[in-house]
PDB file of N, CA, C and O in Angstrom:
ATOM      1  N   MET A   1      95.609  96.226 125.558  1.00  0.00           N
ATOM      2  CA  MET A   1      94.670  96.993 124.773  1.00  0.00           C
ATOM      3  C   MET A   1      94.638  96.462 123.347  1.00  0.00           C
ATOM      4  O   MET A   1      95.682  96.317 122.712  1.00  0.00           O
ATOM      5  N   LYS A   2      93.464  96.177 122.854  1.00  0.00           N
ATOM      6  CA  LYS A   2      93.300  95.596 121.537  1.00  0.00           C
ATOM      7  C   LYS A   2      93.258  96.690 120.466  1.00  0.00           C
ATOM      8  O   LYS A   2      92.562  97.695 120.611  1.00  0.00           O
ATOM      9  N   GLU A   3      94.032  96.464 119.370  1.00  0.00           N
ATOM     10  CA  GLU A   3      94.008  97.406 118.253  1.00  0.00           C
ATOM     11  C   GLU A   3      92.687  97.271 117.508  1.00  0.00           C
ATOM     12  O   GLU A   3      92.146  96.174 117.372  1.00  0.00           O
ATOM     13  N   SER A   4      92.177  98.395 117.031  1.00  0.00           N
ATOM     14  CA  SER A   4      90.906  98.343 116.309  1.00  0.00           C
ATOM     15  C   SER A   4      91.151  98.216 114.807  1.00  0.00           C
ATOM     16  O   SER A   4      92.165  98.669 114.277  1.00  0.00           O
ATOM     17  N   ASN A   5      90.187  97.584 114.146  1.00  0.00           N
ATOM     18  CA  ASN A   5      90.238  97.466 112.693  1.00  0.00           C
ATOM     19  C   ASN A   5      89.783  98.768 112.065  1.00  0.00           C
ATOM     20  O   ASN A   5      88.868  99.421 112.567  1.00  0.00           O
ATOM     21  N   SER A   6      90.414  99.143 110.982  1.00  0.00           N
ATOM     22  CA  SER A   6      89.981 100.315 110.236  1.00  0.00           C
ATOM     23  C   SER A   6      90.000  99.981 108.752  1.00  0.00           C
ATOM     24  O   SER A   6      90.787  99.149 108.300  1.00  0.00           O
ATOM     25  N   LYS A   7      89.126 100.640 108.003  1.00  0.00           N
ATOM     26  CA  LYS A   7      89.057 100.422 106.557  1.00  0.00           C
ATOM     27  C   LYS A   7      90.180 101.172 105.863  1.00  0.00           C
ATOM     28  O   LYS A   7      90.535 102.286 106.247  1.00  0.00           O
ATOM     29  N   HIS A   8      90.730 100.543 104.838  1.00  0.00           N
ATOM     30  CA  HIS A   8      91.783 101.156 104.032  1.00  0.00           C
ATOM     31  C   HIS A   8      91.476 100.940 102.563  1.00  0.00           C
ATOM     32  O   HIS A   8      91.005  99.878 102.156  1.00  0.00           O
ATOM     33  N   ILE A   9      91.754 101.974 101.775  1.00  0.00           N
ATOM     34  CA  ILE A   9      91.591 101.902 100.328  1.00  0.00           C
ATOM     35  C   ILE A   9      92.987 101.886  99.730  1.00  0.00           C
ATOM     36  O   ILE A   9      93.732 102.860  99.846  1.00  0.00           O
ATOM     37  N   LEU A  10      93.339 100.778  99.089  1.00  0.00           N
ATOM     38  CA  LEU A  10      94.662 100.627  98.493  1.00  0.00           C
ATOM     39  C   LEU A  10      94.557 100.758  96.985  1.00  0.00           C
ATOM     40  O   LEU A  10      93.779 100.050  96.346  1.00  0.00           O
ATOM     41  N   SER A  11      95.336 101.659  96.418  1.00  0.00           N
ATOM     42  CA  SER A  11      95.404 101.843  94.974  1.00  0.00           C
ATOM     43  C   SER A  11      96.736 101.273  94.504  1.00  0.00           C
ATOM     44  O   SER A  11      97.799 101.748  94.905  1.00  0.00           O
ATOM     45  N   ILE A  12      96.672 100.254  93.653  1.00  0.00           N
ATOM     46  CA  ILE A  12      97.866  99.519  93.253  1.00  0.00           C
ATOM     47  C   ILE A  12      98.016  99.601  91.740  1.00  0.00           C
ATOM     48  O   ILE A  12      97.104  99.222  91.005  1.00  0.00           O
ATOM     49  N   MET A  13      99.161 100.095  91.268  1.00  0.00           N
ATOM     50  CA  MET A  13      99.442 100.159  89.840  1.00  0.00           C
ATOM     51  C   MET A  13     100.195  98.888  89.454  1.00  0.00           C
ATOM     52  O   MET A  13     101.256  98.597  90.005  1.00  0.00           O
ATOM     53  N   VAL A  14      99.641  98.132  88.505  1.00  0.00           N
ATOM     54  CA  VAL A  14     100.217  96.838  88.115  1.00  0.00           C
ATOM     55  C   VAL A  14     100.341  96.744  86.605  1.00  0.00           C
ATOM     56  O   VAL A  14      99.737  97.525  85.870  1.00  0.00           O
ATOM     57  N   ASP A  15     101.139  95.772  86.146  1.00  0.00           N
ATOM     58  CA  ASP A  15     101.208  95.470  84.715  1.00  0.00           C
ATOM     59  C   ASP A  15      99.862  94.934  84.267  1.00  0.00           C
ATOM     60  O   ASP A  15      99.229  94.157  84.981  1.00  0.00           O
ATOM     61  N   ASN A  16      99.429  95.341  83.098  1.00  0.00           N
ATOM     62  CA  ASN A  16      98.173  94.862  82.532  1.00  0.00           C
ATOM     63  C   ASN A  16      98.482  93.604  81.715  1.00  0.00           C
ATOM     64  O   ASN A  16      98.680  93.662  80.502  1.00  0.00           O
ATOM     65  N   GLU A  17      98.517  92.475  82.410  1.00  0.00           N
ATOM     66  CA  GLU A  17      98.807  91.207  81.759  1.00  0.00           C
ATOM     67  C   GLU A  17      98.020  90.098  82.444  1.00  0.00           C
ATOM     68  O   GLU A  17      97.611  90.245  83.596  1.00  0.00           O
ATOM     69  N   PRO A  18      97.807  88.993  81.744  1.00  0.00           N
ATOM     70  CA  PRO A  18      97.022  87.896  82.323  1.00  0.00           C
ATOM     71  C   PRO A  18      97.649  87.357  83.608  1.00  0.00           C
ATOM     72  O   PRO A  18      98.866  87.197  83.702  1.00  0.00           O
ATOM     73  N   GLY A  19      96.800  87.082  84.588  1.00  0.00           N
ATOM     74  CA  GLY A  19      97.241  86.453  85.827  1.00  0.00           C
ATOM     75  C   GLY A  19      97.615  87.404  86.949  1.00  0.00           C
ATOM     76  O   GLY A  19      97.784  86.969  88.088  1.00  0.00           O
ATOM     77  N   VAL A  20      97.749  88.707  86.654  1.00  0.00           N
ATOM     78  CA  VAL A  20      98.156  89.652  87.696  1.00  0.00           C
ATOM     79  C   VAL A  20      97.082  89.780  88.770  1.00  0.00           C
ATOM     80  O   VAL A  20      97.393  89.756  89.960  1.00  0.00           O
ATOM     81  N   LEU A  21      95.832  89.913  88.365  1.00  0.00           N
ATOM     82  CA  LEU A  21      94.750  90.037  89.344  1.00  0.00           C
ATOM     83  C   LEU A  21      94.676  88.792  90.224  1.00  0.00           C
ATOM     84  O   LEU A  21      94.450  88.896  91.429  1.00  0.00           O
ATOM     85  N   ALA A  22      94.862  87.633  89.635  1.00  0.00           N
ATOM     86  CA  ALA A  22      94.836  86.389  90.408  1.00  0.00           C
ATOM     87  C   ALA A  22      95.950  86.368  91.454  1.00  0.00           C
ATOM     88  O   ALA A  22      95.754  85.849  92.552  1.00  0.00           O
ATOM     89  N   ARG A  23      97.109  86.924  91.126  1.00  0.00           N
ATOM     90  CA  ARG A  23      98.222  86.967  92.076  1.00  0.00           C
ATOM     91  C   ARG A  23      97.912  87.918  93.230  1.00  0.00           C
ATOM     92  O   ARG A  23      98.203  87.617  94.388  1.00  0.00           O
ATOM     93  N   VAL A  24      97.319  89.067  92.908  1.00  0.00           N
ATOM     94  CA  VAL A  24      96.976  90.045  93.944  1.00  0.00           C
ATOM     95  C   VAL A  24      95.901  89.469  94.861  1.00  0.00           C
ATOM     96  O   VAL A  24      96.033  89.531  96.084  1.00  0.00           O
ATOM     97  N   VAL A  25      94.847  88.913  94.286  1.00  0.00           N
ATOM     98  CA  VAL A  25      93.757  88.342  95.080  1.00  0.00           C
ATOM     99  C   VAL A  25      94.259  87.116  95.842  1.00  0.00           C
ATOM    100  O   VAL A  25      93.841  86.881  96.975  1.00  0.00           O
ATOM    101  N   GLY A  26      95.138  86.345  95.239  1.00  0.00           N
ATOM    102  CA  GLY A  26      95.706  85.177  95.900  1.00  0.00           C
ATOM    103  C   GLY A  26      96.495  85.537  97.140  1.00  0.00           C
ATOM    104  O   GLY A  26      96.510  84.786  98.115  1.00  0.00           O
ATOM    105  N   LEU A  27      97.152  86.686  97.105  1.00  0.00           N
ATOM    106  CA  LEU A  27      97.889  87.155  98.272  1.00  0.00           C
ATOM    107  C   LEU A  27      96.937  87.355  99.448  1.00  0.00           C
ATOM    108  O   LEU A  27      97.248  86.982 100.579  1.00  0.00           O
ATOM    109  N   PHE A  28      95.773  87.948  99.170  1.00  0.00           N
ATOM    110  CA  PHE A  28      94.781  88.187 100.226  1.00  0.00           C
ATOM    111  C   PHE A  28      94.203  86.869 100.726  1.00  0.00           C
ATOM    112  O   PHE A  28      94.161  86.626 101.933  1.00  0.00           O
ATOM    113  N   SER A  29      93.761  86.025  99.813  1.00  0.00           N
ATOM    114  CA  SER A  29      93.099  84.787 100.232  1.00  0.00           C
ATOM    115  C   SER A  29      94.068  83.829 100.909  1.00  0.00           C
ATOM    116  O   SER A  29      93.688  83.125 101.845  1.00  0.00           O
ATOM    117  N   GLY A  30      95.302  83.793 100.454  1.00  0.00           N
ATOM    118  CA  GLY A  30      96.291  82.893 101.044  1.00  0.00           C
ATOM    119  C   GLY A  30      96.636  83.233 102.476  1.00  0.00           C
ATOM    120  O   GLY A  30      97.074  82.370 103.236  1.00  0.00           O
ATOM    121  N   ARG A  31      96.440  84.485 102.850  1.00  0.00           N
ATOM    122  CA  ARG A  31      96.761  84.920 104.207  1.00  0.00           C
ATOM    123  C   ARG A  31      95.511  85.168 105.050  1.00  0.00           C
ATOM    124  O   ARG A  31      95.606  85.586 106.204  1.00  0.00           O
ATOM    125  N   GLY A  32      94.354  84.912 104.473  1.00  0.00           N
ATOM    126  CA  GLY A  32      93.102  85.050 105.214  1.00  0.00           C
ATOM    127  C   GLY A  32      92.630  86.482 105.367  1.00  0.00           C
ATOM    128  O   GLY A  32      91.828  86.767 106.257  1.00  0.00           O
ATOM    129  N   TYR A  33      93.106  87.400 104.518  1.00  0.00           N
ATOM    130  CA  TYR A  33      92.661  88.790 104.561  1.00  0.00           C
ATOM    131  C   TYR A  33      91.405  88.934 103.719  1.00  0.00           C
ATOM    132  O   TYR A  33      91.238  88.241 102.716  1.00  0.00           O
ATOM    133  N   ASN A  34      90.523  89.837 104.130  1.00  0.00           N
ATOM    134  CA  ASN A  34      89.257  90.025 103.438  1.00  0.00           C
ATOM    135  C   ASN A  34      89.345  91.194 102.461  1.00  0.00           C
ATOM    136  O   ASN A  34      89.923  92.233 102.778  1.00  0.00           O
ATOM    137  N   ILE A  35      88.771  91.022 101.274  1.00  0.00           N
ATOM    138  CA  ILE A  35      88.605  92.103 100.311  1.00  0.00           C
ATOM    139  C   ILE A  35      87.142  92.511 100.373  1.00  0.00           C
ATOM    140  O   ILE A  35      86.254  91.720 100.053  1.00  0.00           O
ATOM    141  N   GLU A  36      86.894  93.748 100.785  1.00  0.00           N
ATOM    142  CA  GLU A  36      85.523  94.239 100.886  1.00  0.00           C
ATOM    143  C   GLU A  36      85.021  94.782  99.564  1.00  0.00           C
ATOM    144  O   GLU A  36      83.826  94.714  99.277  1.00  0.00           O
ATOM    145  N   SER A  37      85.926  95.321  98.754  1.00  0.00           N
ATOM    146  CA  SER A  37      85.567  95.857  97.443  1.00  0.00           C
ATOM    147  C   SER A  37      86.790  95.761  96.546  1.00  0.00           C
ATOM    148  O   SER A  37      87.924  95.896  97.004  1.00  0.00           O
ATOM    149  N   LEU A  38      86.542  95.525  95.248  1.00  0.00           N
ATOM    150  CA  LEU A  38      87.624  95.364  94.286  1.00  0.00           C
ATOM    151  C   LEU A  38      87.226  96.001  92.970  1.00  0.00           C
ATOM    152  O   LEU A  38      86.131  95.761  92.461  1.00  0.00           O
ATOM    153  N   SER A  39      88.114  96.812  92.421  1.00  0.00           N
ATOM    154  CA  SER A  39      87.877  97.446  91.126  1.00  0.00           C
ATOM    155  C   SER A  39      89.179  97.429  90.339  1.00  0.00           C
ATOM    156  O   SER A  39      90.249  97.688  90.888  1.00  0.00           O
ATOM    157  N   VAL A  40      89.080  97.121  89.042  1.00  0.00           N
ATOM    158  CA  VAL A  40      90.262  97.076  88.184  1.00  0.00           C
ATOM    159  C   VAL A  40      89.950  97.824  86.900  1.00  0.00           C
ATOM    160  O   VAL A  40      88.870  97.681  86.327  1.00  0.00           O
ATOM    161  N   SER A  41      90.922  98.635  86.452  1.00  0.00           N
ATOM    162  CA  SER A  41      90.730  99.381  85.220  1.00  0.00           C
ATOM    163  C   SER A  41      92.078  99.657  84.566  1.00  0.00           C
ATOM    164  O   SER A  41      93.066  99.942  85.243  1.00  0.00           O
ATOM    165  N   GLU A  42      92.102  99.569  83.240  1.00  0.00           N
ATOM    166  CA  GLU A  42      93.307  99.943  82.503  1.00  0.00           C
ATOM    167  C   GLU A  42      93.461 101.459  82.568  1.00  0.00           C
ATOM    168  O   GLU A  42      92.497 102.194  82.351  1.00  0.00           O
ATOM    169  N   VAL A  43      94.665 101.925  82.863  1.00  0.00           N
ATOM    170  CA  VAL A  43      94.895 103.368  82.965  1.00  0.00           C
ATOM    171  C   VAL A  43      95.847 103.891  81.904  1.00  0.00           C
ATOM    172  O   VAL A  43      95.825 105.084  81.599  1.00  0.00           O
ATOM    173  N   ASP A  44      96.679 103.033  81.337  1.00  0.00           N
ATOM    174  CA  ASP A  44      97.618 103.465  80.304  1.00  0.00           C
ATOM    175  C   ASP A  44      97.865 102.305  79.345  1.00  0.00           C
ATOM    176  O   ASP A  44      98.614 101.378  79.654  1.00  0.00           O
ATOM    177  N   SER A  45      97.224 102.368  78.176  1.00  0.00           N
ATOM    178  CA  SER A  45      97.354 101.262  77.219  1.00  0.00           C
ATOM    179  C   SER A  45      98.737 101.245  76.564  1.00  0.00           C
ATOM    180  O   SER A  45      99.199 100.185  76.142  1.00  0.00           O
ATOM    181  N   ASP A  46      99.402 102.392  76.473  1.00  0.00           N
ATOM    182  CA  ASP A  46     100.743 102.437  75.878  1.00  0.00           C
ATOM    183  C   ASP A  46     101.780 101.765  76.771  1.00  0.00           C
ATOM    184  O   ASP A  46     102.687 101.095  76.279  1.00  0.00           O
ATOM    185  N   LYS A  47     101.648 101.944  78.076  1.00  0.00           N
ATOM    186  CA  LYS A  47     102.596 101.344  79.031  1.00  0.00           C
ATOM    187  C   LYS A  47     102.070 100.031  79.601  1.00  0.00           C
ATOM    188  O   LYS A  47     102.738  99.402  80.422  1.00  0.00           O
ATOM    189  N   PHE A  48     100.867  99.607  79.170  1.00  0.00           N
ATOM    190  CA  PHE A  48     100.252  98.357  79.637  1.00  0.00           C
ATOM    191  C   PHE A  48     100.116  98.336  81.164  1.00  0.00           C
ATOM    192  O   PHE A  48     100.542  97.389  81.824  1.00  0.00           O
ATOM    193  N   LEU A  49      99.512  99.402  81.712  1.00  0.00           N
ATOM    194  CA  LEU A  49      99.320  99.508  83.161  1.00  0.00           C
ATOM    195  C   LEU A  49      97.840  99.509  83.515  1.00  0.00           C
ATOM    196  O   LEU A  49      97.010 100.051  82.784  1.00  0.00           O
ATOM    197  N   SER A  50      97.529  98.898  84.638  1.00  0.00           N
ATOM    198  CA  SER A  50      96.173  98.902  85.184  1.00  0.00           C
ATOM    199  C   SER A  50      96.237  99.306  86.645  1.00  0.00           C
ATOM    200  O   SER A  50      97.263  99.149  87.307  1.00  0.00           O
ATOM    201  N   ARG A  51      95.112  99.834  87.141  1.00  0.00           N
ATOM    202  CA  ARG A  51      95.004 100.179  88.553  1.00  0.00           C
ATOM    203  C   ARG A  51      94.031  99.203  89.210  1.00  0.00           C
ATOM    204  O   ARG A  51      92.913  99.002  88.734  1.00  0.00           O
ATOM    205  N   VAL A  52      94.474  98.612  90.295  1.00  0.00           N
ATOM    206  CA  VAL A  52      93.635  97.748  91.117  1.00  0.00           C
ATOM    207  C   VAL A  52      93.352  98.530  92.390  1.00  0.00           C
ATOM    208  O   VAL A  52      94.276  98.921  93.103  1.00  0.00           O
ATOM    209  N   THR A  53      92.069  98.758  92.677  1.00  0.00           N
ATOM    210  CA  THR A  53      91.682  99.459  93.897  1.00  0.00           C
ATOM    211  C   THR A  53      90.973  98.464  94.804  1.00  0.00           C
ATOM    212  O   THR A  53      89.966  97.865  94.427  1.00  0.00           O
ATOM    213  N   ILE A  54      91.512  98.301  95.998  1.00  0.00           N
ATOM    214  CA  ILE A  54      90.993  97.320  96.951  1.00  0.00           C
ATOM    215  C   ILE A  54      90.623  98.020  98.252  1.00  0.00           C
ATOM    216  O   ILE A  54      91.398  98.815  98.786  1.00  0.00           O
ATOM    217  N   VAL A  55      89.434  97.717  98.754  1.00  0.00           N
ATOM    218  CA  VAL A  55      89.041  98.168 100.093  1.00  0.00           C
ATOM    219  C   VAL A  55      89.154  96.952 101.006  1.00  0.00           C
ATOM    220  O   VAL A  55      88.582  95.896 100.737  1.00  0.00           O
ATOM    221  N   THR A  56      89.899  97.128 102.084  1.00  0.00           N
ATOM    222  CA  THR A  56      90.093  96.058 103.061  1.00  0.00           C
ATOM    223  C   THR A  56      90.120  96.678 104.449  1.00  0.00           C
ATOM    224  O   THR A  56      90.181  97.900 104.588  1.00  0.00           O
ATOM    225  N   SER A  57      90.076  95.849 105.459  1.00  0.00           N
ATOM    226  CA  SER A  57      90.145  96.382 106.820  1.00  0.00           C
ATOM    227  C   SER A  57      91.065  95.501 107.648  1.00  0.00           C
ATOM    228  O   SER A  57      91.278  94.324 107.356  1.00  0.00           O
ATOM    229  N   GLY A  58      91.596  96.115 108.686  1.00  0.00           N
ATOM    230  CA  GLY A  58      92.486  95.399 109.579  1.00  0.00           C
ATOM    231  C   GLY A  58      93.179  96.356 110.515  1.00  0.00           C
ATOM    232  O   GLY A  58      93.025  97.573 110.413  1.00  0.00           O
ATOM    233  N   THR A  59      93.943  95.794 111.429  1.00  0.00           N
ATOM    234  CA  THR A  59      94.742  96.613 112.339  1.00  0.00           C
ATOM    235  C   THR A  59      95.888  97.240 111.553  1.00  0.00           C
ATOM    236  O   THR A  59      96.136  96.863 110.408  1.00  0.00           O
ATOM    237  N   LYS A  60      96.576  98.179 112.153  1.00  0.00           N
ATOM    238  CA  LYS A  60      97.700  98.831 111.484  1.00  0.00           C
ATOM    239  C   LYS A  60      98.750  97.803 111.086  1.00  0.00           C
ATOM    240  O   LYS A  60      99.310  97.884 109.993  1.00  0.00           O
ATOM    241  N   ASN A  61      99.022  96.841 111.954  1.00  0.00           N
ATOM    242  CA  ASN A  61     100.021  95.806 111.644  1.00  0.00           C
ATOM    243  C   ASN A  61      99.608  94.966 110.443  1.00  0.00           C
ATOM    244  O   ASN A  61     100.434  94.666 109.581  1.00  0.00           O
ATOM    245  N   ILE A  62      98.349  94.589 110.383  1.00  0.00           N
ATOM    246  CA  ILE A  62      97.865  93.773 109.266  1.00  0.00           C
ATOM    247  C   ILE A  62      97.936  94.563 107.959  1.00  0.00           C
ATOM    248  O   ILE A  62      98.375  94.030 106.940  1.00  0.00           O
ATOM    249  N   ILE A  63      97.510  95.823 107.976  1.00  0.00           N
ATOM    250  CA  ILE A  63      97.559  96.650 106.770  1.00  0.00           C
ATOM    251  C   ILE A  63      99.005  96.833 106.320  1.00  0.00           C
ATOM    252  O   ILE A  63      99.287  96.780 105.123  1.00  0.00           O
ATOM    253  N   ASP A  64      99.920  97.047 107.254  1.00  0.00           N
ATOM    254  CA  ASP A  64     101.340  97.174 106.909  1.00  0.00           C
ATOM    255  C   ASP A  64     101.871  95.884 106.281  1.00  0.00           C
ATOM    256  O   ASP A  64     102.669  95.934 105.345  1.00  0.00           O
ATOM    257  N   GLN A  65     101.431  94.727 106.793  1.00  0.00           N
ATOM    258  CA  GLN A  65     101.837  93.442 106.215  1.00  0.00           C
ATOM    259  C   GLN A  65     101.302  93.291 104.798  1.00  0.00           C
ATOM    260  O   GLN A  65     102.019  92.841 103.904  1.00  0.00           O
ATOM    261  N   ILE A  66     100.040  93.667 104.593  1.00  0.00           N
ATOM    262  CA  ILE A  66      99.433  93.579 103.260  1.00  0.00           C
ATOM    263  C   ILE A  66     100.221  94.437 102.279  1.00  0.00           C
ATOM    264  O   ILE A  66     100.555  93.985 101.184  1.00  0.00           O
ATOM    265  N   LYS A  67     100.519  95.675 102.669  1.00  0.00           N
ATOM    266  CA  LYS A  67     101.266  96.580 101.782  1.00  0.00           C
ATOM    267  C   LYS A  67     102.646  96.018 101.451  1.00  0.00           C
ATOM    268  O   LYS A  67     103.067  96.046 100.294  1.00  0.00           O
ATOM    269  N   ALA A  68     103.346  95.512 102.456  1.00  0.00           N
ATOM    270  CA  ALA A  68     104.682  94.965 102.235  1.00  0.00           C
ATOM    271  C   ALA A  68     104.638  93.775 101.282  1.00  0.00           C
ATOM    272  O   ALA A  68     105.480  93.660 100.391  1.00  0.00           O
ATOM    273  N   GLN A  69     103.664  92.894 101.465  1.00  0.00           N
ATOM    274  CA  GLN A  69     103.546  91.722 100.593  1.00  0.00           C
ATOM    275  C   GLN A  69     103.174  92.118  99.169  1.00  0.00           C
ATOM    276  O   GLN A  69     103.696  91.548  98.211  1.00  0.00           O
ATOM    277  N   LEU A  70     102.267  93.099  99.022  1.00  0.00           N
ATOM    278  CA  LEU A  70     101.892  93.560  97.680  1.00  0.00           C
ATOM    279  C   LEU A  70     103.090  94.161  96.954  1.00  0.00           C
ATOM    280  O   LEU A  70     103.270  93.922  95.760  1.00  0.00           O
ATOM    281  N   LEU A  71     103.900  94.928  97.650  1.00  0.00           N
ATOM    282  CA  LEU A  71     105.056  95.560  97.011  1.00  0.00           C
ATOM    283  C   LEU A  71     106.110  94.547  96.579  1.00  0.00           C
ATOM    284  O   LEU A  71     106.955  94.856  95.739  1.00  0.00           O
ATOM    285  N   LYS A  72     106.069  93.333  97.148  1.00  0.00           N
ATOM    286  CA  LYS A  72     107.009  92.288  96.748  1.00  0.00           C
ATOM    287  C   LYS A  72     106.603  91.596  95.450  1.00  0.00           C
ATOM    288  O   LYS A  72     107.425  90.940  94.810  1.00  0.00           O
ATOM    289  N   LEU A  73     105.323  91.744  95.055  1.00  0.00           N
ATOM    290  CA  LEU A  73     104.878  91.112  93.815  1.00  0.00           C
ATOM    291  C   LEU A  73     105.558  91.788  92.627  1.00  0.00           C
ATOM    292  O   LEU A  73     105.651  93.015  92.587  1.00  0.00           O
ATOM    293  N   ILE A  74     106.025  91.021  91.682  1.00  0.00           N
ATOM    294  CA  ILE A  74     106.772  91.531  90.527  1.00  0.00           C
ATOM    295  C   ILE A  74     105.978  92.546  89.711  1.00  0.00           C
ATOM    296  O   ILE A  74     106.538  93.588  89.372  1.00  0.00           O
ATOM    297  N   PRO A  75     104.696  92.309  89.369  1.00  0.00           N
ATOM    298  CA  PRO A  75     104.021  93.262  88.490  1.00  0.00           C
ATOM    299  C   PRO A  75     103.563  94.555  89.167  1.00  0.00           C
ATOM    300  O   PRO A  75     102.998  95.417  88.494  1.00  0.00           O
ATOM    301  N   VAL A  76     103.790  94.723  90.489  1.00  0.00           N
ATOM    302  CA  VAL A  76     103.344  95.928  91.192  1.00  0.00           C
ATOM    303  C   VAL A  76     104.378  97.039  91.002  1.00  0.00           C
ATOM    304  O   VAL A  76     105.557  96.870  91.311  1.00  0.00           O
ATOM    305  N   HIS A  77     103.904  98.189  90.483  1.00  0.00           N
ATOM    306  CA  HIS A  77     104.785  99.341  90.265  1.00  0.00           C
ATOM    307  C   HIS A  77     104.665 100.377  91.370  1.00  0.00           C
ATOM    308  O   HIS A  77     105.645 101.040  91.710  1.00  0.00           O
ATOM    309  N   ASN A  78     103.466 100.521  91.934  1.00  0.00           N
ATOM    310  CA  ASN A  78     103.221 101.581  92.896  1.00  0.00           C
ATOM    311  C   ASN A  78     102.038 101.172  93.777  1.00  0.00           C
ATOM    312  O   ASN A  78     101.115 100.499  93.318  1.00  0.00           O
ATOM    313  N   LEU A  79     102.076 101.579  95.028  1.00  0.00           N
ATOM    314  CA  LEU A  79     100.977 101.312  95.949  1.00  0.00           C
ATOM    315  C   LEU A  79     100.757 102.558  96.794  1.00  0.00           C
ATOM    316  O   LEU A  79     101.689 103.090  97.395  1.00  0.00           O
ATOM    317  N   ILE A  80      99.519 103.012  96.829  1.00  0.00           N
ATOM    318  CA  ILE A  80      99.154 104.168  97.650  1.00  0.00           C
ATOM    319  C   ILE A  80      97.980 103.775  98.536  1.00  0.00           C
ATOM    320  O   ILE A  80      96.985 103.226  98.062  1.00  0.00           O
ATOM    321  N   ASP A  81      98.107 104.061  99.821  1.00  0.00           N
ATOM    322  CA  ASP A  81      96.990 103.872 100.751  1.00  0.00           C
ATOM    323  C   ASP A  81      96.217 105.184 100.748  1.00  0.00           C
ATOM    324  O   ASP A  81      96.575 106.129 101.450  1.00  0.00           O
ATOM    325  N   ILE A  82      95.158 105.230  99.956  1.00  0.00           N
ATOM    326  CA  ILE A  82      94.385 106.460  99.765  1.00  0.00           C
ATOM    327  C   ILE A  82      93.795 106.953 101.080  1.00  0.00           C
ATOM    328  O   ILE A  82      93.656 108.160 101.279  1.00  0.00           O
ATOM    329  N   SER A  83      93.450 106.044 101.971  1.00  0.00           N
ATOM    330  CA  SER A  83      92.839 106.457 103.231  1.00  0.00           C
ATOM    331  C   SER A  83      93.797 107.230 104.130  1.00  0.00           C
ATOM    332  O   SER A  83      93.353 107.889 105.071  1.00  0.00           O
ATOM    333  N   GLU A  84      95.092 107.164 103.865  1.00  0.00           N
ATOM    334  CA  GLU A  84      96.063 107.901 104.668  1.00  0.00           C
ATOM    335  C   GLU A  84      96.311 109.314 104.132  1.00  0.00           C
ATOM    336  O   GLU A  84      96.962 110.123 104.793  1.00  0.00           O
ATOM    337  N   LEU A  85      95.791 109.612 102.935  1.00  0.00           N
ATOM    338  CA  LEU A  85      95.944 110.949 102.363  1.00  0.00           C
ATOM    339  C   LEU A  85      95.001 111.913 103.060  1.00  0.00           C
ATOM    340  O   LEU A  85      93.937 111.512 103.533  1.00  0.00           O
ATOM    341  N   LYS A  86      95.382 113.171 103.126  1.00  0.00           N
ATOM    342  CA  LYS A  86      94.529 114.174 103.763  1.00  0.00           C
ATOM    343  C   LYS A  86      93.257 114.424 102.950  1.00  0.00           C
ATOM    344  O   LYS A  86      92.174 114.579 103.514  1.00  0.00           O
ATOM    345  N   THR A  87      93.395 114.461 101.626  1.00  0.00           N
ATOM    346  CA  THR A  87      92.242 114.643 100.748  1.00  0.00           C
ATOM    347  C   THR A  87      92.348 113.700  99.566  1.00  0.00           C
ATOM    348  O   THR A  87      93.440 113.420  99.072  1.00  0.00           O
ATOM    349  N   PHE A  88      91.202 113.216  99.123  1.00  0.00           N
ATOM    350  CA  PHE A  88      91.129 112.398  97.932  1.00  0.00           C
ATOM    351  C   PHE A  88      89.706 112.407  97.422  1.00  0.00           C
ATOM    352  O   PHE A  88      88.769 112.741  98.147  1.00  0.00           O
ATOM    353  N   ILE A  89      89.560 112.035  96.163  1.00  0.00           N
ATOM    354  CA  ILE A  89      88.208 112.017  95.556  1.00  0.00           C
ATOM    355  C   ILE A  89      87.771 110.572  95.476  1.00  0.00           C
ATOM    356  O   ILE A  89      86.671 110.285  95.004  1.00  0.00           O
TER     357      ILE A  89
END
């Protein structure tokens, strides 16, 4: 039985410094994962933090691999899969 692809919205809190977005996007492109939507915004100028929101799709195994690899990146502080929450805006 083949696993089906599902869309996931990943919210990633990262350091707001040059090259961080390239590292996050490089992780996706280097492994052949698709980014369907990408948004970046500074959320805390005092702590130099930005939020990267990525919409991607894949099987549960692929999404789990993406999350694990993102959490290994040095500038990543937090990762939430918004699509797994019961409610979100």
